[in-house]
N, C-alpha and C positions, 0 to 999 in steps of 0.2 A: 504494500500500500504506500505509494509514493506520489510525488507530483501533484497535479491539479486535483486528483480525486481523494487525497488523504483525508481531508476534513469530512467530506461526504461519507466516506467509508467508516470513519470513526462514529459519526452520528448514526449511521445505519446500524452499526454493531451495538451501540448503546441503546438505541430504540428497541432492538430485538431483546436485549438483556432486560429492559424494563418490562417488556411484554411477558417475559418468562422469569419473573422474580424468584419463584420457587426453585427453578433449575439453577439460577445463579447461586443460591444458597447451597445446593447440592455440590456444585463444582468447588465452591470456596471451602466447604467442609472437607472435601477430599484433599484439597491442597493443604489445609491446616494439618490434617492427619499425617500426610506423607512428610511434610516439612518437620513436624514435631517428632515423628518416628526416626527420621534421618539425622536431625540436628539437635534433638532434645526439646523439652518444653519451656526452657528459659528464654523469654523474648529478648533479653539483653544480649544473649550469646548466639542467637539464631536469626540472621537477617532474613532468610527466606520465610520463616514463620512470622516475623514482624510484618512483612509485606502482605502475607496471607491474612493476618488479623486486620490490617488496614482495609483490605478489600471487604472483609466480613463486616466491619463497622460501617463502611460506605454503603453496604447493602442492607443496613439497619438490622443486622443480626444481633440478638441479645447476648450480653456478656456471658451469661451462664451457659448458653449454647456453645460459644467459643471455648470456654474453659472445659466443658464436658468432653468436647472432641479432642482437645489437647490431651486430656487425661486418658482418653481411650487409646490414643496413639502411643503414649508413653508407658502404657501398661497398667495405669492406675484403675482403668475400667476395661471390661471386656468389649472388644469391638471388631469390626471387619477389617481385614488387612488388604490394602489396595496396592497394586503393582503398577508402576509407570511403564507404558509401552508406547513407542513412537512408530507411526506408519508413514510411508512416503508414497507419492503418486503424482499423476499428471491430470491436469484439468483441460479445459477448452483451449485450443491453440497451443497445446504443449506446455501450458503454465505449470510451474512446479508447486506442489502442495505438500505440506508437512502437517500431520495430524497427531497431536499429543493426547494420550488417553490415560486415565487411571481406572483400573478395573479389578474386580475380584473374580473375573471369569474371562480369561483372554480368548478362549474359543468363541464365546459369544461376541466379544468385541471385534475381533478380526473379521468375522462373518458380516457383522453390521457395517463396518467400514468398507469392506470390499463391495457389498451390495449397493451402498450409496454411490461409490465411485462409478460402478457399472451402470446403474440406473440413470444417472444424470450426465453421462457422456465422458466420464473420466476413466482412468485405469490405475490400478495399484502398481507400485513399483517395488523393487527390492530395497533392503536396508542400504542406505548410502546413495541411492540413485539420484536424489535431488538435494540432499542436505548440504552438499558442497557449494550449492548456489546461495547459501544463507550464512550469516554470521551471528553468533550468539552475543547479544549486546543488551545493555540497559538502554531503554528508550523513554524519553519524556517528550510529550507533545503539548504545546501551548496554543491557545486559540488564535485565529487570525486577528490582527490588530495589536498584538503584543509587541512591545519594543524589542526588535532584534538586537540592537546595540546593548540594551540592558541585560537581556538574556545571555548574550555572549560574554559580557563582562563577568557576570556572576557565575555562570556555569563553568567557564574555563578556569576561573580562579579556584573553583571547588573541585576541579579534577576531571571535568568532562573531556572527551576526546574530540568532539566536533559539534558545531551548531549549524543547522541547515535551514534556510528559509525556502519553503516550498512555493510552488506557483500560486496556490490559493491563499497565501499569507500565513499559513501554519508555520510555527517555529518548532523544529525538531532538534532535540538535544540527544546526542549519542554518547554513551559512557561504557566503560567496562562493567560487566554485571555487578562486581563488588563495589563499584563507585556509584551505583544508582541511588542508594539511600542518602549518602552525604550530599550529592548534587541536588537531589530533590529537597532536602532540608534547607540547603542554601538558597535555592530559588524561592521557597515558601517564606523564608525569613526576610527576603527582599520584596515580598508582596507579589511574587509571580507564582500563581498556582497552576501546575500542570493539569491538563484534562486527562492525560494518560501518563502513568508511571509504572513501567513493568519491565521485566526481563523478557526478551522476545527473540525470535529468529528473524533477522532483518535481511531481505533479499539484496544481493549484491547488484543485480540487474533486474529490470522489470519488463513485462510483456504487456503492451497496450491492447485492450479488448474494447470493442464498441458494438452497438446495435445488438443483434441477436446473440452474438458470441458473448457479449457482456452479460446479457440476461441469463443465458445458459450457465455461465460460470457462477453467477450469483446464486442460482438455484442449487448448484452442486455444493457450494460453500455452505449455504443455509442447511442443506440436508445433512452434511457432515456435522455442523455445529449443533443440530437438533438431537444428535445421538446422545443417549444418557451418559455413556462412558467417556465422551470427548470433553477434554478440558480446554484445548486451544487448537485453532486452525491457522496456520501461517501459509502465505502464498506470495507469488511474485507478479500477480496480475494487477495491472492498473486499469480499474474498471471505470469506463466512461458512463457517468450518470445521465 
């Protein structure tokens, strides 16, 4: 998601999340549990868990629900064990797609992901088939109209790698995954609140899709995102609204 379509894509994704608030909770709970299981339940020592808890609070999840799921993951309560699995494939026009899942039944999950790809014009690939086209980074996105100079000054001072002004006026800040949190804190302290702050797979190059191809690609992405076990879908399509 880059260039002129970035802000439209962000708003589309946020709109879909608002429509499916219950599903957002499910995804965040899984992220909390995996983060806590891997890095422990201490927020001060677990950046991934801190980010997941921030997402939970942004989705208006009660504090006791957050704590209960951290306790489940760290063994204080009995709970389901989720496994992280990544799938790769191709969409319309050969666009690269990465699908990150968390599942307690990988046989079910791979079948559902494969079915969504085939039903909506895509195809599953093998592990590593498209991942090389993406870079794992911290990404912060600020709304059109934000001062690029101010963002650049604050972000680079706080350790960001790059600041990019997109065609639609969106300001994108790129960091190492470990630098996301300090850069986010510095921006917010300067009165600059990112609309998006996440560790993501950012495409090195994009493929422009318009008209029917753009509509078909969006249907495929929506179908993948609607799957219960899917946490995130990354792609390199620049979808013309």
